[in-house]
C-alpha positions in Angstrom: -42.9 -65.9 -62.6 -44.1 -64.5 -59.2 -45.2 -61.0 -58.5 -44.8 -59.0 -55.3 -47.0 -55.9 -55.0 -45.7 -53.4 -52.3 -48.7 -51.2 -51.5 -48.2 -47.6 -50.5 -45.1 -47.9 -48.3 -44.7 -44.2 -48.4 -43.3 -41.8 -45.8 -46.8 -40.3 -45.0 -48.1 -43.8 -44.1 -45.0 -44.9 -42.2 -43.9 -41.9 -40.0 -45.6 -39.0 -41.6 -49.1 -37.5 -41.6 -50.9 -40.9 -41.3 -48.0 -42.9 -39.8 -48.2 -45.4 -37.0 -46.0 -47.6 -34.8 -47.4 -50.6 -36.5 -46.5 -49.3 -40.0 -43.0 -48.4 -38.8 -42.6 -51.9 -37.3 -43.2 -53.7 -40.6 -40.6 -51.8 -42.7 -37.7 -54.3 -42.0 -40.0 -57.3 -43.0 -41.1 -55.5 -46.1 -37.5 -54.7 -47.0 -36.5 -58.3 -46.5 -39.3 -59.6 -48.7 -38.5 -57.2 -51.5 -34.8 -58.3 -51.4 -35.9 -62.0 -51.5 -38.1 -61.5 -54.5 -35.5 -59.4 -56.4 -32.7 -61.8 -55.6 -34.9 -64.7 -57.0 -35.5 -62.6 -60.2 -39.2 -62.2 -59.5 -41.2 -59.0 -60.4 -41.7 -56.3 -57.8 -44.2 -53.5 -58.2 -44.8 -50.5 -56.0 -48.1 -48.6 -55.7 -48.0 -45.0 -54.7 -51.0 -43.3 -53.2 -50.9 -40.0 -55.1 -52.9 -36.9 -54.5 -52.8 -33.3 -55.8 -53.2 -30.0 -54.0 -57.0 -30.2 -54.4 -57.1 -33.3 -52.2 -59.4 -31.8 -49.6 -62.0 -31.2 -52.3 -62.2 -34.9 -53.3 -64.5 -37.5 -51.8 -61.6 -39.1 -50.0 -60.4 -35.7 -48.6 -63.9 -35.0 -47.3 -63.9 -38.3 -45.5 -60.3 -38.3 -44.4 -59.4 -34.6 -44.0 -55.6 -35.2 -43.6 -53.3 -34.0 -46.4 -51.1 -36.9 -47.3 -49.1 -38.3 -50.3 -49.2 -35.1 -52.2 -47.3 -35.7 -55.5 -43.8 -34.4 -55.3 -43.6 -34.0 -51.5 -41.4 -36.0 -49.2 -44.4 -37.7 -47.7 -45.3 -39.0 -51.2 -41.9 -40.8 -51.6 -41.3 -44.4 -50.6 -40.0 -44.8 -47.1 -36.3 -44.0 -47.0 -35.5 -47.7 -46.2 -37.1 -48.7 -49.5 -36.2 -46.0 -52.0 -33.2 -47.9 -53.3 -35.4 -50.6 -54.8 -36.2 -50.7 -58.4 -39.6 -51.8 -59.7 -42.5 -50.5 -61.7 -44.5 -47.8 -60.0 -48.2 -47.4 -60.2 -49.5 -44.0 -59.0 -53.1 -44.2 -57.8 -55.5 -41.5 -56.6 -57.8 -43.9 -54.9 -57.6 -47.1 -52.8 -57.3 -49.6 -55.6 -55.5 -49.4 -59.0 -57.4 -50.5 -62.0 -54.2 -50.1 -64.0 -52.5 -52.6 -61.7 -55.4 -55.0 -62.3 -55.0 -54.7 -66.1 -51.2 -55.2 -65.7 -51.6 -58.5 -63.9 -54.1 -59.8 -66.4 -51.6 -59.3 -69.2 -48.9 -61.5 -67.6 -48.7 -65.2 -66.7 -47.9 -64.9 -63.0 -48.0 -68.1 -61.0 -48.8 -66.2 -57.8 -49.2 -62.6 -56.6 -48.2 -61.5 -53.1 -49.4 -58.2 -51.6 -47.8 -56.4 -48.7 -47.9 -52.9 -47.3 -50.3 -50.4 -45.8 -53.0 -49.9 -45.0 -54.2 -53.5 -44.7 -57.8 -52.4 -44.2 -57.9 -49.8 -47.0 -55.5 -50.1 -49.9 -54.1 -53.6 -49.4 -57.5 -55.2 -49.3 -58.8 -53.0 -52.2 -55.9 -54.1 -54.4 -55.9 -57.7 -53.3 -59.6 -58.0 -54.2 -59.1 -56.3 -57.6 -56.2 -58.6 -58.4 -58.2 -61.7 -57.3 -61.1 -60.5 -59.5 -58.7 -60.0 -62.4 -57.0 -63.3 -62.2 -59.3 -65.6 -60.2 -57.3 -68.8 -60.9 -54.0 -67.4 -59.8 -53.1 -67.7 -56.0 -53.3 -64.3 -54.4 -51.5 -64.0 -51.1 -51.0 -61.5 -48.3 -48.3 -61.7 -45.7 -49.7 -60.3 -42.5 -46.2 -59.7 -41.0 -45.6 -57.2 -43.8 -48.9 -55.3 -43.5 -50.2 -52.8 -41.0 -53.7 -51.3 -40.8 -55.2 -48.1 -39.4 -55.6 -50.0 -36.1 -54.7 -53.6 -35.0 -58.4 -54.4 -35.0 -59.1 -53.2 -38.5 -56.0 -54.9 -39.7 -57.4 -58.3 -38.4 -60.8 -57.5 -39.8 -59.3 -56.9 -43.3 -57.2 -60.1 -43.1 -60.4 -62.1 -42.2 -62.3 -60.5 -45.0 -59.6 -61.4 -47.5 -59.6 -65.0 -46.3 -63.3 -65.1 -47.1 -62.6 -64.1 -50.6 -60.0 -66.9 -51.1 -57.0 -64.7 -50.6 -54.3 -66.7 -48.8 -53.2 -64.9 -45.7 -49.9 -65.9 -44.2 
């Protein structure tokens, strides 16, 4: 069994408070990959960046003072092109999900693919957690299905992941 982890493909990261043209551009690629995994009967998981109204009081809020992905808002929802898809959802209030890490440790996946946003924050954080949790399982990232805060930081994150034995396609 293979696993696809779709990281934070939420409205606020696509065309909302922290959206970008690069994030908008990957939506069709992400949708196609989800369809391929689901048609093949593989597992698909979605992470949801999830904050509460007190976000600005948190460490992240002090470093990134932009309200985003507030639970229950439209910006917190998956992008409209992806809402139709089924799959386990992991809410996370920080960059990486330790619950996701524990989840992958409990299942005999033959590979784990990560896609989504932001390459240089949440994708890399979760990829490194997954790699640490299951070091002998191939962990992959498809660069055509990821977008970073900037094109430069996207490339930096891809290179950092390569150094940690994450296969970047």
